[in-house]
N, C-alpha and C positions, 0 to 999 in steps of 0.2 A: 224716755225712762226717767223716773224721779229718783235721783240719788239722795235727795234731801227732802224729807216731808216737812211741810210748813202749814200753818193755819191760814188759808187763803182769805179768810174773812177779816184779817187784821189790816189796819190802816196803812202802816208803813212796811215796805219790803225789807229795808235794812235801816237800823238805827246805828250810826257810827259813834265811836268814842275814841277821841285822840286829838292830835294837834292840828290846829289851823295856823298856817304861817304865811309869810309873804316872800315871794321870790323876786329878786332883781337879776334879770338876765341881760347879757349884752344885746343891745337893740339889733333887730334884724327884720326890717320892714321896708316898704316902698320908700319911706322917707329917709331912713338911716339904716345902713348895713355895717355893723361892726364885724369885721372878719375875724377869723381865729387869731387870737393874740393873748399875751399875759393880761391878767386882771388889772395890773397897774397901768396898762396902756389904754384901757377902755374908758371912754368919756360918756357914752350914752347907754342908758339902761332902760329896759321895759319892766313894768311892775305887774305881777300876777299873783293871784291867790295860790298858795302852795301848801305843802304838808301832805303826806301820803293819804291819810284818811279823808282829808278835804278834797283832794283830787279825785279819789275813788268815788266819793259821794257825788261830785259833779259828773263823773263818768257814767254812773248808773242812771242818773236822771236823764242823761242824753238818750238813754235806751228806754225811756218811759217808765222807769221804776220810781217809787216814792221813797224818799230818804228823810230821816230825822238825824239829830246830832246832839251828843253830849260834849261840851267843850267849854273852855274859858278863854276869852280873848281880852286884849287890853282895853281899858276904858279911855279911849282916845280916838283920833281920826282913823288910824289903821284898823282899830276894832270896828268902827263904823263901816269902813270899806268892805271888810270881809262879810259882815252881816248883811249889808246891802247886796253884795255879790250873790250870797246864798239865796236871799229872798227873791232876787231876779230870776234865779234858776229853779225856783220851786222847792228848795231844800228847807225843811222846817227848822226855824231858829228859836223856837220857844224854850228850849233847854240849853241854849248857849248863854253863859253867864259872863259878867264883866269882872276883871281882876279888881280887888279891893285895896291893894296896898302898893299901887304903882308898878306892878309887874307889866312887862311889855311883850307884845307879840314877837315871836321869833322872826328874824330877818335872815335871808339866805342870799348871798352874792355868788354868782356862778362864773367860773373861769372856763373858757372854751379854747383850748390850745389846738385841737383838731377834732375831727369827728369821733376819734377814739380816745382822746385825752381830755378829760374834764375833771374839775374839782370844785368843791363847794366851801365857801367861807361863811361860817355860821356865827350869828350873834344871838346867844341864848342865855345870857346872864339874867336871872330873875324872870325866867320864861313864864308867860301867862298861862300857856296850855298845861303846865305842870301844877297849876293852882286849882284844878278841878278837885272838888272835895266830895266826901260821902254825902254831905247835905244836898248836893246837886243831883244826886242819882234818885230818880223818881220811879218807883215800882210800877205805878199806873202807866207811865210812858213806855216802859219796857214791855208791858202787856200789849201795847198797841203795835208792837213790831213783830214781823215774822222772824226776823233774825237780828242779832246784835253783832256788829263787827268791832272788835277791840284791836287797836294798834299797839304793838309792843312798846313803842316809845312812851306811851302813857304810864308804863310800869317803872320808869327810870327813877322817879323820886316821889316822895310823899309831898302833898296829900293825894296826888293823882293816882298813885299805885293802889291805894286803898279804895279810891272811887272806882277804879277799873275792876278790882276784885269783888267789890260789892255788886257792881253791875253784872258780872259773870254769875255770881251766886243767885241773884234775883232772876236772871234770864233762865237759869237751869230750873229754878223753882216754878217758873211760869211757862215752861215749855216754849220759850223763845230760843230758836237755834242760835248757836254761838259760832262765829267765824273769827279765827285768830290769824291776823296778818302779823307775822313776827316783826317785820319792819325794824330791823336792827339799825341803830345809829349810834356810833361810838360815844358821842357827846352825852354828858350827864351821868353815864354809868361809872361806877367806882372800880368794879372788878368783875371778872368772868363768873365767879361763884354767885354773886348777886344776880347777874343776868340769868343764869340757869335756874335759880330758885324761883324767880318771878315768872319767867317765860314758861317753865314747865308747869307751874301752878295753873296758869290760864289754859295752857294746851290740854291739860287733863279734863277741862270742862268742854273743850271745843268739838263741834261737829265737823268743821272744815278748818284745816291748818294750811296756810300758804307761807312758803319761805324758800330761801336759797339753801344750798347745802351748808354753807357757813352758818346760817341762822339756825338750822337744825342742830348743827354741832354745838353751838352755844347753848341751845335749849337743853340738850342731852348731856352736857358736860358732867353733871353730878348724878346722872342716871346710868349711862353706859357710854363712855367716850368711844369714838371711832366707828359708830354704826354705819352700815351701808344704807343705801336708800330703801331697799326692801326691808331691812331690819328696822329702820325708823318707822316705816309705814305700819309694819306688823305690831310694833310696840304701841303706837298711838291708836290703832284700831282696838287693841285690848283695853285702852282707857276710854273708849267710846266714840272715837272719831269715825266719820262716814267717808270723808274724802281727805287725802293728804297729797298736796302738790309740792314737789321739790324741783327747784329751778337750778339750772347750770349755765346761766348766761347765754353766750352765743352757741353753746352746745344744745340748747333747747331745754325743755322741761317735761316732767312726767307726772301724771296724776294716777294715784293708786286709790282704788275703791274698796270698801269693806267686804264686798263680795269676792275679793281675790283677783280682780282684774287690774291691768296695767295699761296705760295709754300714754303715748309720747308724741311730742310735737317739736319742730324746729322753727327758728325765726324765719319770717319772710324776708327775702333780700331787698334792702333799701339803701339809699345813700343817706347816712345819718347826719344830723346836725349836732347831736349831743349823745353822750353815753349813759344818760339817765332819763327817768320819766316814763320809760316803757312799762315798768312794773305796775304803775297805777292804771294805765290803760289796759294792761293784761288783766288785772283783777276786776276792773269794771266790766269788761266784755265777758270774761270767764264766768263771773257770778251771774250776769244776765242770762247766759246760756243755761246755767244750773237751775236758776229759778224758772226758766221756760220749760224745763224737763227735757232738754236736748240730750242726744247721745254724747258721751264724754269726749270723744274725738272732736265733735263739732264745737263743744265748749272750748276746748284747747285751741282749736284752729281760730276761733273768733278772738280769743284772748291774745294769741300770738300775732294775729293781724293788727289788732289795735295797738299792741306794744310797738310793732314796727312803724305804724303810722305816727306814734308819738315821739319816737327818737328822731324822726324827720323834722319835727316841729321845734320852734324856739321856746316853747313853754310846756307846762304840764297840766294846765287847766283849761285855758280859753279854747284851745284847738282840739279838745276831746271830741271824737266823732260820734254821730248818731248811728243807728243800726244800719240804715241804708248805705251810708258812707263806708262802713266797714265791709258790708257785702260787696259793694262796688270795687273796693280795694282788692278783696280776695279774688273777685272775677278777673280783674286786670292782671294780677300777679299770676294766676293760673293760666291765663291766656298767653302770657309771655314766657313763663318758666315751666309750665306743665302742671297737670292736675295734682301731682303728688309733691309739689314744691316744698311744703312744710311738714309733710307726714314723715315721721321718723321710722 
């Protein structure tokens, strides 16, 4: 069933807009294994491409989808690294620009105290990704995409927020579907009112909205605080959304569709390495299913499976699985725990 109609003749499945960062995670390989410990006691790190839209772009390409990208990265060796990484994975980099005034790519250092206790130390002063400008947004490029995914972090500061709003307006004008990944990160934002103003503006353009309950609460603060999941979905359907996905962490997630249906899924049981990174895997696999025209329950199951696979991993990009690997994971989980292991 097609929940989202797209122009299949277009070159790119999804054009992403948002941050590309670099993650430094405590090393966990055959050579070095940093066990759970405070960050101050970690000596060895592994370097990975990071940032939610970057990870999701890598994820959908592992499923055979074609991705493009609007972003700004630093004009240095780290900028070279992420562009080379994308090129090696077939992600189009023609609209990734370089920062012009010494802004640097965001760096993330991860602290893993246990499989359930983790935190992130961010370095984002003069962040390059927030230097994306309206001049960087190319209408012809947007026309080449079936969908545009906007990450909410891109709305945190100017000039990036104006670039994101321009992209949303041009996508609407050119019948390019809009996916809004709310992707709330506290850094850069000045207050909750500002968050609600910009999140709700993009959400009103969106065909698909993805976020946690907290993220929907922030988006809706100036509209109607305290909405339930059903009230949220009904509100955004009135604005034009086709699919609304609301996540509740370990309690699972629910997709609401504009035809009045509701579908829920639970996480697959795994032994986690970290408490983050699952969301990008979830989005990658879920969107792949939507673009394939799968039943919504199957889309959610695929997303939940990939999310569980990624919390087992020590990174959020290199280990993103391909389609057959996700299917094999689901098969093994159902063999061990039963056919309905993730069905809510």
